[in-house]
Every structure is written in C-alpha cells, then in structure tokens.
N, C-alpha and C positions, 0 to 999 in steps of 0.2 A: 503493500499500499504507500503512497506518496505521504511525505512527511509536511508535505505543506499543501494549504486548501489558498486557492486564490478565488476570493468571493465579490461577486460586483454590483453593484448597487443595479445595475439597469444595464441591457445591451451595450445601450451609446455608451458607454463605459469603458468597454471593452479596446478601444484602440488606445488608451489613454494608459494602456497597463499590459502593452506589446511588450514594451522595453523589462518591463519585470517579469516577466515569462522569457522574452528572450535570455537575460542573467539568468535564472535559473537552469535551464537548460544549459547554458555556458557553462558554469558551477557541476551540470551533471545530478541537479537536484531534481526530482520528480514531483509532480505537483499534480492538482486537479481542480478541475474549475468548475464555478458554478453562479448564475445570476438569483440573486434572491435578493427582492426589496423589503426593506423593514416595516416599511409604511404599507404597501399593499399585499403584502404576503410573510408580515408579523409572526404566524405559526412555523411557517418553513422556515425561517429563521432561527427559531426558538429550538425546532426537531432537530436541525442541522449541525448547531450549536451542539446540544444535548450529545449526540454521538458521535464530533467528532472524533473525541479521542480512540473513542471505539475502533472506530475505523483505523485507526494507527495515524491521524494526522498530529501534528506534534508543534505547527504554528500556522495561523492564521492572517493569510494579508488580507484586509477590507475597503473597497476602494465606493469611494459613492460620493458626488457632489450634492449643493445644495445645501439640506438641513444638512448633512453626511450622518445618519442616527445607526448605518449598518455595522461600522464595527463597534461602538457602545454597546448595541439590542445582542450583538455577538458575542462580547464580553460578559455580559452579565447573566451568561444562559453557559458561561464554560471557566472555569481555570488556567487553561492554555491562553499561551501568549498571542494576544493578536495588535497587530500590527496596523493602524488605519492610511490611507490614502487618500489623500483630499484632489476633488476632480474639479477642474477649472472649470465650473459650468453658473449661468446664470449673471447678475449686472456686477455683482460683487467679484469677478474673477478668480472664485476661487478659497479667495480670503471667509466668508461664510463655513463654508466645509474644514478651512482649516480649526477655526474656533469652536465649531462643533465635534471635533474629533479631539483636540487638546483640550475642551474644559471639559473635561469629565469629573463624576464627584469623586471626593476621595471613597476608597474602593474597588472602583472598577476602571482598574487602568488600563489604558488605549495606547500603546505607542504611534505616537504621531509623527509622518514624516510630512515632509516640506508640502508645498501646493505641486500636484502633476510627479510627486518624486518616486515615483514606480520604482526604478533600480533602484534606491538605496533599500525601499522596502524588500524587494529580495534581495540587497545585502545585507543588511540586518536580519531578517532570516536564516541569511546564510553562517553569520556569527552567533543565535543563536544553535544550531544543528550544529554549528561545529566543535564545539562544547564535547563533543561525547560520541564525534562521526569526525575522525582523521581525513577521510577522502574529503569530504568536503573542507574541514580545517586546508589540506596542501593544495585543492583548485581553488579558494578563496585568498594563501597567500602570492599563489600564481597570479591569480588575477588584479593584485595588491603591488604589485612587482611591476607588469604590466602597465598598469599605470604611471610608475614615479617613472617609466622609461619613456613617456609622453605618446 
C-alpha cells in the first residue's frame, strides 16, 4: 500500500498538485489520490481519514482552495500527519486558503505549506517517511545535493 495519500478538494485542484505527484515519483514514494470535498461530502472525508492508517497511509497531503477546510477536517479524524497545501483560487490569490489552513485550533495540527507549495508538501512528506525508510532518506539526500549544484 502507498504510504502517502494526496487528497484534492476538487478535481480543479489537480493541475496545482502535479508538481507534488512528480516529486513523490522522483523520490520513489508511492501514493494514492482522491478527490473529496470537505463541504460537499463531509462523510466521505470522515471515512477516508478514519480508514487511512488501516490502508497503510502514513502521511496525508490535502490541497484545497477558497475556505480550504479539507486539511483540517481530515486532521480532525486521524492522528496521521496532515500537510495542507493552499491553492490560489478566488479573489485573494490563495491568501484565504493559507489562513484557513494555518489557523487551526489547538489540538488539531496541520502542517501548512506556502500557497501553491505542492513540491514542498511532497518533500515534507518525504522527510517524515525518511525517519523510518532508508531508501527515501537516500533519495531525499540525492535530491538535495542536486539542488545545491544549481
């Protein structure tokens, strides 16, 4: 089973998350994807989060725009790490999404990437997985060496 789930708030968020998926693939990290709206299908979001650990998921990356409730909703139903990616939509260029994800109440943490921070979400997930997976650690170190070479 893949250790990472990439969850989109809507299908229209898919293009914003392509770099996340490419980065996971480059690092050799398997993933699954799902489209779940926190507002239109809250029960589906609850069931997804509750069953994630049993399916072998270790990290959830959740991308959403506008009110961006998805990362917080998923985090409220699981103890797995949730990484939120604010998507630039609406009239505020993603600021509303950033604030919705970053301003979680105490007790329900969500790691928050920059607006459009799809690649960093994948890299942060890799850092978490590298704590127990030597292959991912080595792939991550190789990636970082390549970055330093320009």
